[in-house]
mmCIF file of the N, C-alpha and C atoms, coordinates in Angstrom:
data_MODEL
# 
_entry.id   MODEL 
# 
loop_
_atom_site.group_PDB 
_atom_site.id 
_atom_site.type_symbol 
_atom_site.label_atom_id 
_atom_site.label_alt_id 
_atom_site.label_comp_id 
_atom_site.label_asym_id 
_atom_site.label_entity_id 
_atom_site.label_seq_id 
_atom_site.pdbx_PDB_ins_code 
_atom_site.Cartn_x 
_atom_site.Cartn_y 
_atom_site.Cartn_z 
_atom_site.occupancy 
_atom_site.B_iso_or_equiv 
_atom_site.pdbx_formal_charge 
_atom_site.auth_seq_id 
_atom_site.auth_comp_id 
_atom_site.auth_asym_id 
_atom_site.auth_atom_id 
_atom_site.pdbx_PDB_model_num 
ATOM 1   N N  . ILE A 1 1  ? -7.146  0.855   3.219   1.00 0.00 ? 1  ILE A N  1 
ATOM 2   C CA . ILE A 1 1  ? -6.823  0.899   4.626   1.00 0.00 ? 1  ILE A CA 1 
ATOM 3   C C  . ILE A 1 1  ? -5.558  1.734   4.787   1.00 0.00 ? 1  ILE A C  1 
ATOM 4   N N  . SER A 1 2  ? -5.599  2.685   5.648   1.00 0.00 ? 2  SER A N  1 
ATOM 5   C CA . SER A 1 2  ? -4.410  3.483   5.934   1.00 0.00 ? 2  SER A CA 1 
ATOM 6   C C  . SER A 1 2  ? -3.488  2.700   6.856   1.00 0.00 ? 2  SER A C  1 
ATOM 7   N N  . ILE A 1 3  ? -2.209  2.743   6.571   1.00 0.00 ? 3  ILE A N  1 
ATOM 8   C CA . ILE A 1 3  ? -1.247  2.044   7.411   1.00 0.00 ? 3  ILE A CA 1 
ATOM 9   C C  . ILE A 1 3  ? -0.740  2.955   8.519   1.00 0.00 ? 3  ILE A C  1 
ATOM 10  N N  . GLU A 1 4  ? -0.568  4.232   8.216   1.00 0.00 ? 4  GLU A N  1 
ATOM 11  C CA . GLU A 1 4  ? -0.112  5.164   9.241   1.00 0.00 ? 4  GLU A CA 1 
ATOM 12  C C  . GLU A 1 4  ? -1.199  5.390   10.278  1.00 0.00 ? 4  GLU A C  1 
ATOM 13  N N  . VAL A 1 5  ? -0.772  5.604   11.509  1.00 0.00 ? 5  VAL A N  1 
ATOM 14  C CA . VAL A 1 5  ? -1.686  5.916   12.598  1.00 0.00 ? 5  VAL A CA 1 
ATOM 15  C C  . VAL A 1 5  ? -1.286  7.290   13.125  1.00 0.00 ? 5  VAL A C  1 
ATOM 16  N N  . SER A 1 6  ? -2.139  8.279   12.914  1.00 0.00 ? 6  SER A N  1 
ATOM 17  C CA . SER A 1 6  ? -1.845  9.663   13.307  1.00 0.00 ? 6  SER A CA 1 
ATOM 18  C C  . SER A 1 6  ? -0.533  10.145  12.696  1.00 0.00 ? 6  SER A C  1 
ATOM 19  N N  . GLY A 1 7  ? -0.283  9.767   11.439  1.00 0.00 ? 7  GLY A N  1 
ATOM 20  C CA . GLY A 1 7  ? 0.908   10.207  10.730  1.00 0.00 ? 7  GLY A CA 1 
ATOM 21  C C  . GLY A 1 7  ? 2.182   9.479   11.110  1.00 0.00 ? 7  GLY A C  1 
ATOM 22  N N  . LYS A 1 8  ? 2.076   8.420   11.890  1.00 0.00 ? 8  LYS A N  1 
ATOM 23  C CA . LYS A 1 8  ? 3.251   7.664   12.325  1.00 0.00 ? 8  LYS A CA 1 
ATOM 24  C C  . LYS A 1 8  ? 3.115   6.205   11.902  1.00 0.00 ? 8  LYS A C  1 
ATOM 25  N N  . ALA A 1 9  ? 4.260   5.538   11.836  1.00 0.00 ? 9  ALA A N  1 
ATOM 26  C CA . ALA A 1 9  ? 4.245   4.104   11.527  1.00 0.00 ? 9  ALA A CA 1 
ATOM 27  C C  . ALA A 1 9  ? 3.487   3.374   12.631  1.00 0.00 ? 9  ALA A C  1 
ATOM 28  N N  . PRO A 1 10 ? 2.737   2.344   12.278  1.00 0.00 ? 10 PRO A N  1 
ATOM 29  C CA . PRO A 1 10 ? 1.945   1.631   13.284  1.00 0.00 ? 10 PRO A CA 1 
ATOM 30  C C  . PRO A 1 10 ? 2.814   0.817   14.235  1.00 0.00 ? 10 PRO A C  1 
ATOM 31  N N  . GLY A 1 11 ? 2.340   0.710   15.471  1.00 0.00 ? 11 GLY A N  1 
ATOM 32  C CA . GLY A 1 11 ? 2.992   -0.157  16.448  1.00 0.00 ? 11 GLY A CA 1 
ATOM 33  C C  . GLY A 1 11 ? 2.526   -1.587  16.247  1.00 0.00 ? 11 GLY A C  1 
ATOM 34  N N  . ALA A 1 12 ? 2.978   -2.471  17.106  1.00 0.00 ? 12 ALA A N  1 
ATOM 35  C CA . ALA A 1 12 ? 2.663   -3.897  16.972  1.00 0.00 ? 12 ALA A CA 1 
ATOM 36  C C  . ALA A 1 12 ? 1.162   -4.162  17.009  1.00 0.00 ? 12 ALA A C  1 
ATOM 37  N N  . ARG A 1 13 ? 0.454   -3.541  17.939  1.00 0.00 ? 13 ARG A N  1 
ATOM 38  C CA . ARG A 1 13 ? -0.994  -3.766  18.034  1.00 0.00 ? 13 ARG A CA 1 
ATOM 39  C C  . ARG A 1 13 ? -1.728  -3.256  16.803  1.00 0.00 ? 13 ARG A C  1 
ATOM 40  N N  . GLN A 1 14 ? -1.321  -2.081  16.334  1.00 0.00 ? 14 GLN A N  1 
ATOM 41  C CA . GLN A 1 14 ? -1.966  -1.540  15.136  1.00 0.00 ? 14 GLN A CA 1 
ATOM 42  C C  . GLN A 1 14 ? -1.683  -2.421  13.923  1.00 0.00 ? 14 GLN A C  1 
ATOM 43  N N  . LEU A 1 15 ? -0.458  -2.955  13.834  1.00 0.00 ? 15 LEU A N  1 
ATOM 44  C CA . LEU A 1 15 ? -0.127  -3.849  12.719  1.00 0.00 ? 15 LEU A CA 1 
ATOM 45  C C  . LEU A 1 15 ? -1.036  -5.071  12.716  1.00 0.00 ? 15 LEU A C  1 
ATOM 46  N N  . VAL A 1 16 ? -1.261  -5.647  13.883  1.00 0.00 ? 16 VAL A N  1 
ATOM 47  C CA . VAL A 1 16 ? -2.137  -6.821  13.975  1.00 0.00 ? 16 VAL A CA 1 
ATOM 48  C C  . VAL A 1 16 ? -3.538  -6.461  13.504  1.00 0.00 ? 16 VAL A C  1 
ATOM 49  N N  . ARG A 1 17 ? -4.053  -5.306  13.931  1.00 0.00 ? 17 ARG A N  1 
ATOM 50  C CA . ARG A 1 17 ? -5.396  -4.881  13.509  1.00 0.00 ? 17 ARG A CA 1 
ATOM 51  C C  . ARG A 1 17 ? -5.462  -4.652  12.000  1.00 0.00 ? 17 ARG A C  1 
ATOM 52  N N  . ILE A 1 18 ? -4.431  -4.022  11.469  1.00 0.00 ? 18 ILE A N  1 
ATOM 53  C CA . ILE A 1 18 ? -4.399  -3.760  10.025  1.00 0.00 ? 18 ILE A CA 1 
ATOM 54  C C  . ILE A 1 18 ? -4.353  -5.078  9.254   1.00 0.00 ? 18 ILE A C  1 
ATOM 55  N N  . ILE A 1 19 ? -3.531  -6.005  9.697   1.00 0.00 ? 19 ILE A N  1 
ATOM 56  C CA . ILE A 1 19 ? -3.424  -7.312  9.038   1.00 0.00 ? 19 ILE A CA 1 
ATOM 57  C C  . ILE A 1 19 ? -4.751  -8.054  9.107   1.00 0.00 ? 19 ILE A C  1 
ATOM 58  N N  . ASP A 1 20 ? -5.374  -8.052  10.269  1.00 0.00 ? 20 ASP A N  1 
ATOM 59  C CA . ASP A 1 20 ? -6.674  -8.721  10.410  1.00 0.00 ? 20 ASP A CA 1 
ATOM 60  C C  . ASP A 1 20 ? -7.711  -8.105  9.478   1.00 0.00 ? 20 ASP A C  1 
ATOM 61  N N  . ARG A 1 21 ? -7.737  -6.787  9.407   1.00 0.00 ? 21 ARG A N  1 
ATOM 62  C CA . ARG A 1 21 ? -8.710  -6.114  8.537   1.00 0.00 ? 21 ARG A CA 1 
ATOM 63  C C  . ARG A 1 21 ? -8.415  -6.395  7.065   1.00 0.00 ? 21 ARG A C  1 
ATOM 64  N N  . ALA A 1 22 ? -7.141  -6.349  6.695   1.00 0.00 ? 22 ALA A N  1 
ATOM 65  C CA . ALA A 1 22 ? -6.768  -6.626  5.308   1.00 0.00 ? 22 ALA A CA 1 
ATOM 66  C C  . ALA A 1 22 ? -7.181  -8.041  4.911   1.00 0.00 ? 22 ALA A C  1 
ATOM 67  N N  . ARG A 1 23 ? -6.968  -8.991  5.797   1.00 0.00 ? 23 ARG A N  1 
ATOM 68  C CA . ARG A 1 23 ? -7.389  -10.373 5.521   1.00 0.00 ? 23 ARG A CA 1 
ATOM 69  C C  . ARG A 1 23 ? -8.902  -10.460 5.384   1.00 0.00 ? 23 ARG A C  1 
ATOM 70  N N  . ALA A 1 24 ? -9.620  -9.803  6.294   1.00 0.00 ? 24 ALA A N  1 
ATOM 71  C CA . ALA A 1 24 ? -11.087 -9.842  6.273   1.00 0.00 ? 24 ALA A CA 1 
ATOM 72  C C  . ALA A 1 24 ? -11.648 -9.223  5.001   1.00 0.00 ? 24 ALA A C  1 
ATOM 73  N N  . GLU A 1 25 ? -10.973 -8.195  4.486   1.00 0.00 ? 25 GLU A N  1 
ATOM 74  C CA . GLU A 1 25 ? -11.455 -7.501  3.291   1.00 0.00 ? 25 GLU A CA 1 
ATOM 75  C C  . GLU A 1 25 ? -10.842 -8.044  2.001   1.00 0.00 ? 25 GLU A C  1 
ATOM 76  N N  . GLY A 1 26 ? -9.985  -9.049  2.111   1.00 0.00 ? 26 GLY A N  1 
ATOM 77  C CA . GLY A 1 26 ? -9.392  -9.656  0.921   1.00 0.00 ? 26 GLY A CA 1 
ATOM 78  C C  . GLY A 1 26 ? -8.387  -8.771  0.207   1.00 0.00 ? 26 GLY A C  1 
ATOM 79  N N  . ILE A 1 27 ? -7.740  -7.893  0.933   1.00 0.00 ? 27 ILE A N  1 
ATOM 80  C CA . ILE A 1 27 ? -6.764  -6.981  0.333   1.00 0.00 ? 27 ILE A CA 1 
ATOM 81  C C  . ILE A 1 27 ? -5.488  -7.748  0.019   1.00 0.00 ? 27 ILE A C  1 
ATOM 82  N N  . ARG A 1 28 ? -4.973  -7.562  -1.186  1.00 0.00 ? 28 ARG A N  1 
ATOM 83  C CA . ARG A 1 28 ? -3.752  -8.237  -1.616  1.00 0.00 ? 28 ARG A CA 1 
ATOM 84  C C  . ARG A 1 28 ? -2.705  -7.265  -2.160  1.00 0.00 ? 28 ARG A C  1 
ATOM 85  N N  . VAL A 1 29 ? -3.074  -5.996  -2.319  1.00 0.00 ? 29 VAL A N  1 
ATOM 86  C CA . VAL A 1 29 ? -2.155  -5.001  -2.869  1.00 0.00 ? 29 VAL A CA 1 
ATOM 87  C C  . VAL A 1 29 ? -2.095  -3.818  -1.919  1.00 0.00 ? 29 VAL A C  1 
ATOM 88  N N  . ILE A 1 30 ? -0.879  -3.371  -1.630  1.00 0.00 ? 30 ILE A N  1 
ATOM 89  C CA . ILE A 1 30 ? -0.681  -2.201  -0.793  1.00 0.00 ? 30 ILE A CA 1 
ATOM 90  C C  . ILE A 1 30 ? 0.084   -1.174  -1.615  1.00 0.00 ? 30 ILE A C  1 
ATOM 91  N N  . PHE A 1 31 ? -0.531  -0.019  -1.812  1.00 0.00 ? 31 PHE A N  1 
ATOM 92  C CA . PHE A 1 31 ? 0.116   1.068   -2.533  1.00 0.00 ? 31 PHE A CA 1 
ATOM 93  C C  . PHE A 1 31 ? 0.857   1.948   -1.536  1.00 0.00 ? 31 PHE A C  1 
ATOM 94  N N  . VAL A 1 32 ? 2.088   2.318   -1.877  1.00 0.00 ? 32 VAL A N  1 
ATOM 95  C CA . VAL A 1 32 ? 2.900   3.160   -1.003  1.00 0.00 ? 32 VAL A CA 1 
ATOM 96  C C  . VAL A 1 32 ? 3.518   4.294   -1.803  1.00 0.00 ? 32 VAL A C  1 
ATOM 97  N N  . GLN A 1 33 ? 3.890   5.353   -1.097  1.00 0.00 ? 33 GLN A N  1 
ATOM 98  C CA . GLN A 1 33 ? 4.639   6.440   -1.707  1.00 0.00 ? 33 GLN A CA 1 
ATOM 99  C C  . GLN A 1 33 ? 6.116   6.162   -1.473  1.00 0.00 ? 33 GLN A C  1 
ATOM 100 N N  . PRO A 1 34 ? 6.949   6.237   -2.508  1.00 0.00 ? 34 PRO A N  1 
ATOM 101 C CA . PRO A 1 34 ? 8.363   5.924   -2.335  1.00 0.00 ? 34 PRO A CA 1 
ATOM 102 C C  . PRO A 1 34 ? 9.090   6.910   -1.416  1.00 0.00 ? 34 PRO A C  1 
ATOM 103 N N  . GLN A 1 35 ? 8.477   8.052   -1.133  1.00 0.00 ? 35 GLN A N  1 
ATOM 104 C CA . GLN A 1 35 ? 9.102   9.048   -0.266  1.00 0.00 ? 35 GLN A CA 1 
ATOM 105 C C  . GLN A 1 35 ? 9.026   8.662   1.213   1.00 0.00 ? 35 GLN A C  1 
ATOM 106 N N  . PHE A 1 36 ? 8.266   7.626   1.546   1.00 0.00 ? 36 PHE A N  1 
ATOM 107 C CA . PHE A 1 36 ? 8.068   7.238   2.938   1.00 0.00 ? 36 PHE A CA 1 
ATOM 108 C C  . PHE A 1 36 ? 8.574   5.823   3.194   1.00 0.00 ? 36 PHE A C  1 
ATOM 109 N N  . ASP A 1 37 ? 8.818   5.541   4.466   1.00 0.00 ? 37 ASP A N  1 
ATOM 110 C CA . ASP A 1 37 ? 9.287   4.227   4.897   1.00 0.00 ? 37 ASP A CA 1 
ATOM 111 C C  . ASP A 1 37 ? 8.257   3.156   4.517   1.00 0.00 ? 37 ASP A C  1 
ATOM 112 N N  . GLN A 1 38 ? 8.719   2.100   3.882   1.00 0.00 ? 38 GLN A N  1 
ATOM 113 C CA . GLN A 1 38 ? 7.824   1.053   3.393   1.00 0.00 ? 38 GLN A CA 1 
ATOM 114 C C  . GLN A 1 38 ? 7.866   -0.216  4.235   1.00 0.00 ? 38 GLN A C  1 
ATOM 115 N N  . ARG A 1 39 ? 8.609   -0.207  5.327   1.00 0.00 ? 39 ARG A N  1 
ATOM 116 C CA . ARG A 1 39 ? 8.778   -1.437  6.109   1.00 0.00 ? 39 ARG A CA 1 
ATOM 117 C C  . ARG A 1 39 ? 7.461   -1.988  6.650   1.00 0.00 ? 39 ARG A C  1 
ATOM 118 N N  . ALA A 1 40 ? 6.592   -1.131  7.175   1.00 0.00 ? 40 ALA A N  1 
ATOM 119 C CA . ALA A 1 40 ? 5.308   -1.620  7.708   1.00 0.00 ? 40 ALA A CA 1 
ATOM 120 C C  . ALA A 1 40 ? 4.471   -2.219  6.585   1.00 0.00 ? 40 ALA A C  1 
ATOM 121 N N  . ALA A 1 41 ? 4.452   -1.557  5.431   1.00 0.00 ? 41 ALA A N  1 
ATOM 122 C CA . ALA A 1 41 ? 3.687   -2.073  4.292   1.00 0.00 ? 41 ALA A CA 1 
ATOM 123 C C  . ALA A 1 41 ? 4.227   -3.428  3.854   1.00 0.00 ? 41 ALA A C  1 
ATOM 124 N N  . GLU A 1 42 ? 5.547   -3.578  3.851   1.00 0.00 ? 42 GLU A N  1 
ATOM 125 C CA . GLU A 1 42 ? 6.151   -4.852  3.462   1.00 0.00 ? 42 GLU A CA 1 
ATOM 126 C C  . GLU A 1 42 ? 5.813   -5.959  4.461   1.00 0.00 ? 42 GLU A C  1 
ATOM 127 N N  . ARG A 1 43 ? 5.795   -5.630  5.750   1.00 0.00 ? 43 ARG A N  1 
ATOM 128 C CA . ARG A 1 43 ? 5.420   -6.624  6.768   1.00 0.00 ? 43 ARG A CA 1 
ATOM 129 C C  . ARG A 1 43 ? 3.970   -7.065  6.588   1.00 0.00 ? 43 ARG A C  1 
ATOM 130 N N  . ILE A 1 44 ? 3.105   -6.094  6.347   1.00 0.00 ? 44 ILE A N  1 
ATOM 131 C CA . ILE A 1 44 ? 1.685   -6.409  6.157   1.00 0.00 ? 44 ILE A CA 1 
ATOM 132 C C  . ILE A 1 44 ? 1.505   -7.259  4.907   1.00 0.00 ? 44 ILE A C  1 
ATOM 133 N N  . ALA A 1 45 ? 2.150   -6.860  3.817   1.00 0.00 ? 45 ALA A N  1 
ATOM 134 C CA . ALA A 1 45 ? 2.039   -7.619  2.570   1.00 0.00 ? 45 ALA A CA 1 
ATOM 135 C C  . ALA A 1 45 ? 2.504   -9.059  2.765   1.00 0.00 ? 45 ALA A C  1 
ATOM 136 N N  . ALA A 1 46 ? 3.593   -9.244  3.489   1.00 0.00 ? 46 ALA A N  1 
ATOM 137 C CA . ALA A 1 46 ? 4.089   -10.599 3.741   1.00 0.00 ? 46 ALA A CA 1 
ATOM 138 C C  . ALA A 1 46 ? 3.077   -11.405 4.554   1.00 0.00 ? 46 ALA A C  1 
ATOM 139 N N  . ALA A 1 47 ? 2.440   -10.761 5.515   1.00 0.00 ? 47 ALA A N  1 
ATOM 140 C CA . ALA A 1 47 ? 1.480   -11.459 6.375   1.00 0.00 ? 47 ALA A CA 1 
ATOM 141 C C  . ALA A 1 47 ? 0.202   -11.844 5.647   1.00 0.00 ? 47 ALA A C  1 
ATOM 142 N N  . ILE A 1 48 ? -0.188  -11.062 4.634   1.00 0.00 ? 48 ILE A N  1 
ATOM 143 C CA . ILE A 1 48 ? -1.446  -11.335 3.927   1.00 0.00 ? 48 ILE A CA 1 
ATOM 144 C C  . ILE A 1 48 ? -1.221  -12.012 2.579   1.00 0.00 ? 48 ILE A C  1 
ATOM 145 N N  . GLY A 1 49 ? 0.042   -12.278 2.248   1.00 0.00 ? 49 GLY A N  1 
ATOM 146 C CA . GLY A 1 49 ? 0.336   -12.868 0.946   1.00 0.00 ? 49 GLY A CA 1 
ATOM 147 C C  . GLY A 1 49 ? 0.125   -11.874 -0.178  1.00 0.00 ? 49 GLY A C  1 
ATOM 148 N N  . GLY A 1 50 ? 0.382   -10.616 0.107   1.00 0.00 ? 50 GLY A N  1 
ATOM 149 C CA . GLY A 1 50 ? 0.158   -9.556  -0.874  1.00 0.00 ? 50 GLY A CA 1 
ATOM 150 C C  . GLY A 1 50 ? 1.449   -8.984  -1.422  1.00 0.00 ? 50 GLY A C  1 
ATOM 151 N N  . VAL A 1 51 ? 1.314   -7.887  -2.139  1.00 0.00 ? 51 VAL A N  1 
ATOM 152 C CA . VAL A 1 51 ? 2.459   -7.203  -2.727  1.00 0.00 ? 51 VAL A CA 1 
ATOM 153 C C  . VAL A 1 51 ? 2.382   -5.716  -2.400  1.00 0.00 ? 51 VAL A C  1 
ATOM 154 N N  . VAL A 1 52 ? 3.549   -5.074  -2.435  1.00 0.00 ? 52 VAL A N  1 
ATOM 155 C CA . VAL A 1 52 ? 3.651   -3.632  -2.241  1.00 0.00 ? 52 VAL A CA 1 
ATOM 156 C C  . VAL A 1 52 ? 3.970   -3.009  -3.592  1.00 0.00 ? 52 VAL A C  1 
ATOM 157 N N  . ILE A 1 53 ? 3.180   -2.011  -3.980  1.00 0.00 ? 53 ILE A N  1 
ATOM 158 C CA . ILE A 1 53 ? 3.395   -1.324  -5.249  1.00 0.00 ? 53 ILE A CA 1 
ATOM 159 C C  . ILE A 1 53 ? 3.587   0.161   -4.969  1.00 0.00 ? 53 ILE A C  1 
ATOM 160 N N  . PRO A 1 54 ? 4.761   0.712   -5.330  1.00 0.00 ? 54 PRO A N  1 
ATOM 161 C CA . PRO A 1 54 ? 4.976   2.140   -5.117  1.00 0.00 ? 54 PRO A CA 1 
ATOM 162 C C  . PRO A 1 54 ? 4.284   2.976   -6.194  1.00 0.00 ? 54 PRO A C  1 
ATOM 163 N N  . LEU A 1 55 ? 3.635   4.040   -5.751  1.00 0.00 ? 55 LEU A N  1 
ATOM 164 C CA . LEU A 1 55 ? 3.036   5.030   -6.643  1.00 0.00 ? 55 LEU A CA 1 
ATOM 165 C C  . LEU A 1 55 ? 3.565   6.383   -6.205  1.00 0.00 ? 55 LEU A C  1 
ATOM 166 N N  . ASP A 1 56 ? 4.162   7.122   -7.120  1.00 0.00 ? 56 ASP A N  1 
ATOM 167 C CA . ASP A 1 56 ? 4.816   8.380   -6.767  1.00 0.00 ? 56 ASP A CA 1 
ATOM 168 C C  . ASP A 1 56 ? 3.953   9.585   -7.126  1.00 0.00 ? 56 ASP A C  1 
ATOM 169 N N  . PRO A 1 57 ? 3.296   10.204  -6.142  1.00 0.00 ? 57 PRO A N  1 
ATOM 170 C CA . PRO A 1 57 ? 2.466   11.369  -6.437  1.00 0.00 ? 57 PRO A CA 1 
ATOM 171 C C  . PRO A 1 57 ? 3.291   12.609  -6.763  1.00 0.00 ? 57 PRO A C  1 
ATOM 172 N N  . LEU A 1 58 ? 4.601   12.535  -6.571  1.00 0.00 ? 58 LEU A N  1 
ATOM 173 C CA . LEU A 1 58 ? 5.464   13.688  -6.811  1.00 0.00 ? 58 LEU A CA 1 
ATOM 174 C C  . LEU A 1 58 ? 6.311   13.537  -8.071  1.00 0.00 ? 58 LEU A C  1 
ATOM 175 N N  . ALA A 1 59 ? 5.968   12.598  -8.922  1.00 0.00 ? 59 ALA A N  1 
ATOM 176 C CA . ALA A 1 59 ? 6.741   12.376  -10.147 1.00 0.00 ? 59 ALA A CA 1 
ATOM 177 C C  . ALA A 1 59 ? 6.767   13.637  -11.003 1.00 0.00 ? 59 ALA A C  1 
ATOM 178 N N  . TYR A 1 60 ? 7.869   13.834  -11.699 1.00 0.00 ? 60 TYR A N  1 
ATOM 179 C CA . TYR A 1 60 ? 8.061   15.046  -12.492 1.00 0.00 ? 60 TYR A CA 1 
ATOM 180 C C  . TYR A 1 60 ? 7.055   15.155  -13.634 1.00 0.00 ? 60 TYR A C  1 
ATOM 181 N N  . ASP A 1 61 ? 6.860   14.077  -14.383 1.00 0.00 ? 61 ASP A N  1 
ATOM 182 C CA . ASP A 1 61 ? 5.951   14.093  -15.536 1.00 0.00 ? 61 ASP A CA 1 
ATOM 183 C C  . ASP A 1 61 ? 4.557   13.671  -15.073 1.00 0.00 ? 61 ASP A C  1 
ATOM 184 N N  . TYR A 1 62 ? 3.709   14.642  -14.814 1.00 0.00 ? 62 TYR A N  1 
ATOM 185 C CA . TYR A 1 62 ? 2.388   14.394  -14.232 1.00 0.00 ? 62 TYR A CA 1 
ATOM 186 C C  . TYR A 1 62 ? 1.541   13.452  -15.085 1.00 0.00 ? 62 TYR A C  1 
ATOM 187 N N  . ILE A 1 63 ? 1.459   13.709  -16.382 1.00 0.00 ? 63 ILE A N  1 
ATOM 188 C CA . ILE A 1 63 ? 0.602   12.902  -17.264 1.00 0.00 ? 63 ILE A CA 1 
ATOM 189 C C  . ILE A 1 63 ? 1.092   11.453  -17.310 1.00 0.00 ? 63 ILE A C  1 
ATOM 190 N N  . ALA A 1 64 ? 2.379   11.263  -17.521 1.00 0.00 ? 64 ALA A N  1 
ATOM 191 C CA . ALA A 1 64 ? 2.926   9.902   -17.554 1.00 0.00 ? 64 ALA A CA 1 
ATOM 192 C C  . ALA A 1 64 ? 2.711   9.211   -16.208 1.00 0.00 ? 64 ALA A C  1 
ATOM 193 N N  . ASN A 1 65 ? 2.862   9.956   -15.132 1.00 0.00 ? 65 ASN A N  1 
ATOM 194 C CA . ASN A 1 65 ? 2.659   9.379   -13.807 1.00 0.00 ? 65 ASN A CA 1 
ATOM 195 C C  . ASN A 1 65 ? 1.208   8.953   -13.614 1.00 0.00 ? 65 ASN A C  1 
ATOM 196 N N  . MET A 1 66 ? 0.258   9.763   -14.040 1.00 0.00 ? 66 MET A N  1 
ATOM 197 C CA . MET A 1 66 ? -1.152  9.395   -13.895 1.00 0.00 ? 66 MET A CA 1 
ATOM 198 C C  . MET A 1 66 ? -1.475  8.150   -14.716 1.00 0.00 ? 66 MET A C  1 
ATOM 199 N N  . GLU A 1 67 ? -0.846  8.015   -15.880 1.00 0.00 ? 67 GLU A N  1 
ATOM 200 C CA . GLU A 1 67 ? -1.036  6.808   -16.685 1.00 0.00 ? 67 GLU A CA 1 
ATOM 201 C C  . GLU A 1 67 ? -0.470  5.586   -15.953 1.00 0.00 ? 67 GLU A C  1 
ATOM 202 N N  . THR A 1 68 ? 0.682   5.754   -15.320 1.00 0.00 ? 68 THR A N  1 
ATOM 203 C CA . THR A 1 68 ? 1.285   4.671   -14.546 1.00 0.00 ? 68 THR A CA 1 
ATOM 204 C C  . THR A 1 68 ? 0.400   4.299   -13.362 1.00 0.00 ? 68 THR A C  1 
ATOM 205 N N  . VAL A 1 69 ? -0.087  5.305   -12.641 1.00 0.00 ? 69 VAL A N  1 
ATOM 206 C CA . VAL A 1 69 ? -0.964  5.061   -11.494 1.00 0.00 ? 69 VAL A CA 1 
ATOM 207 C C  . VAL A 1 69 ? -2.212  4.305   -11.941 1.00 0.00 ? 69 VAL A C  1 
ATOM 208 N N  . ALA A 1 70 ? -2.833  4.766   -13.028 1.00 0.00 ? 70 ALA A N  1 
ATOM 209 C CA . ALA A 1 70 ? -4.045  4.109   -13.528 1.00 0.00 ? 70 ALA A CA 1 
ATOM 210 C C  . ALA A 1 70 ? -3.759  2.659   -13.914 1.00 0.00 ? 70 ALA A C  1 
ATOM 211 N N  . ALA A 1 71 ? -2.636  2.416   -14.570 1.00 0.00 ? 71 ALA A N  1 
ATOM 212 C CA . ALA A 1 71 ? -2.288  1.053   -14.984 1.00 0.00 ? 71 ALA A CA 1 
ATOM 213 C C  . ALA A 1 71 ? -2.053  0.152   -13.773 1.00 0.00 ? 71 ALA A C  1 
ATOM 214 N N  . GLU A 1 72 ? -1.368  0.658   -12.756 1.00 0.00 ? 72 GLU A N  1 
ATOM 215 C CA . GLU A 1 72 ? -1.099  -0.145  -11.556 1.00 0.00 ? 72 GLU A CA 1 
ATOM 216 C C  . GLU A 1 72 ? -2.385  -0.452  -10.797 1.00 0.00 ? 72 GLU A C  1 
ATOM 217 N N  . ILE A 1 73 ? -3.268  0.523   -10.693 1.00 0.00 ? 73 ILE A N  1 
ATOM 218 C CA . ILE A 1 73 ? -4.544  0.291   -10.011 1.00 0.00 ? 73 ILE A CA 1 
ATOM 219 C C  . ILE A 1 73 ? -5.385  -0.694  -10.808 1.00 0.00 ? 73 ILE A C  1 
ATOM 220 N N  . ARG A 1 74 ? -5.401  -0.551  -12.131 1.00 0.00 ? 74 ARG A N  1 
ATOM 221 C CA . ARG A 1 74 ? -6.153  -1.478  -12.981 1.00 0.00 ? 74 ARG A CA 1 
ATOM 222 C C  . ARG A 1 74 ? -5.654  -2.906  -12.776 1.00 0.00 ? 74 ARG A C  1 
ATOM 223 N N  . LYS A 1 75 ? -4.332  -3.093  -12.775 1.00 0.00 ? 75 LYS A N  1 
ATOM 224 C CA . LYS A 1 75 ? -3.773  -4.434  -12.563 1.00 0.00 ? 75 LYS A CA 1 
ATOM 225 C C  . LYS A 1 75 ? -4.158  -4.987  -11.193 1.00 0.00 ? 75 LYS A C  1 
ATOM 226 N N  . ALA A 1 76 ? -4.209  -4.103  -10.204 1.00 0.00 ? 76 ALA A N  1 
ATOM 227 C CA . ALA A 1 76 ? -4.508  -4.542  -8.839  1.00 0.00 ? 76 ALA A CA 1 
ATOM 228 C C  . ALA A 1 76 ? -5.952  -4.992  -8.668  1.00 0.00 ? 76 ALA A C  1 
ATOM 229 N N  . ILE A 1 77 ? -6.880  -4.400  -9.424  1.00 0.00 ? 77 ILE A N  1 
ATOM 230 C CA . ILE A 1 77 ? -8.291  -4.741  -9.218  1.00 0.00 ? 77 ILE A CA 1 
ATOM 231 C C  . ILE A 1 77 ? -8.815  -5.778  -10.199 1.00 0.00 ? 77 ILE A C  1 
ATOM 232 N N  . GLU A 1 78 ? -8.035  -6.079  -11.232 1.00 0.00 ? 78 GLU A N  1 
ATOM 233 C CA . GLU A 1 78 ? -8.475  -7.107  -12.175 1.00 0.00 ? 78 GLU A CA 1 
ATOM 234 C C  . GLU A 1 78 ? -8.305  -8.483  -11.543 1.00 0.00 ? 78 GLU A C  1 
ATOM 235 N N  . PRO A 1 79 ? -9.257  -9.371  -11.799 1.00 0.00 ? 79 PRO A N  1 
ATOM 236 C CA . PRO A 1 79 ? -9.143  -10.726 -11.225 1.00 0.00 ? 79 PRO A CA 1 
ATOM 237 C C  . PRO A 1 79 ? -8.004  -11.521 -11.822 1.00 0.00 ? 79 PRO A C  1 
# 
């Protein structure tokens, strides 16, 4: 689920819709880019009992970063 709405942080109504959808779909992990504001993601995670995990697509060491991304996604989808 994308948190941004037209490239902007969601307003109150959009946050409610995102939270409702995340709950309906059983989402518990929100991936964010550290280069962007994480406040909306943190609010959503708190509302759904989830966690926010930063993934940096701009990391200097591409291979190490892809290994980190894969490990974080694996942890997120394992029961």
